[in-house]
C-alpha positions in Angstrom: -34.6 13.1 -20.0 -31.8 11.1 -18.4 -28.6 12.8 -17.1 -26.4 11.0 -19.7 -28.6 12.3 -22.5 -28.1 15.9 -21.2 -24.4 15.5 -20.8 -23.0 13.1 -23.4 -19.5 13.4 -21.8 -20.9 11.7 -18.6 -21.8 8.5 -20.4 -20.1 5.3 -19.0 -17.0 4.5 -21.1 -15.9 1.1 -22.2 -12.9 -0.9 -21.2 -10.9 0.6 -24.1 -10.9 4.0 -22.5 -9.9 2.5 -19.1 -6.9 0.9 -20.8 -6.0 4.2 -22.4 -6.1 6.0 -19.1 -4.0 3.3 -17.5 -1.4 3.4 -20.3 -1.3 7.2 -20.1 -0.8 7.1 -16.3 2.0 4.5 -16.5 3.7 6.5 -19.2 3.4 9.8 -17.2 4.7 8.2 -14.0 7.6 6.5 -15.9 8.7 9.6 -17.8 8.6 11.7 -14.6 10.6 9.3 -12.4 13.1 7.8 -15.0 15.5 10.8 -15.3 16.0 11.1 -11.6 16.3 7.3 -11.1 18.9 7.2 -13.8 20.9 10.0 -12.2 20.8 8.1 -8.9 21.8 4.9 -10.6 24.7 6.4 -12.5 25.8 8.9 -9.9 29.2 7.4 -9.5 29.8 7.4 -13.2 28.6 10.9 -14.0 29.7 12.9 -10.9 32.7 14.3 -12.7 30.6 15.4 -15.6 28.1 17.1 -13.3 30.9 18.7 -11.2 29.4 17.4 -8.0 30.3 14.8 -5.4 28.3 11.7 -4.7 26.8 13.3 -1.6 25.5 16.3 -3.5 23.9 14.1 -6.1 22.4 11.9 -3.4 21.0 15.0 -1.7 19.4 16.2 -4.9 17.8 12.9 -5.7 16.6 12.5 -2.1 15.2 16.0 -2.2 13.3 15.2 -5.4 11.7 12.1 -3.8 11.0 13.9 -0.5 9.3 16.8 -2.3 7.3 14.5 -4.4 6.0 12.6 -1.3 5.1 15.8 0.5 3.3 17.3 -2.5 1.2 14.3 -3.5 -2.5 14.5 -2.9 -3.7 12.5 0.1 -5.1 9.1 -0.7 -8.8 8.4 -0.1 
């Protein structure tokens, strides 16, 4: 009995599933980075609403990106 018959979840998947995984990955990355990117882009416009100066907003956005780069898994 072949391994794929024992474990049907291990069967090779078609190109449709690869496209679905790609779309889900792009959506997750975009939805994770977009809010911080928008805060950085509109920092001068929203600094009064946030009650912070431009430097504080810049530090928060920079901290987000620095933390993300330090916590990412190592590439193969």
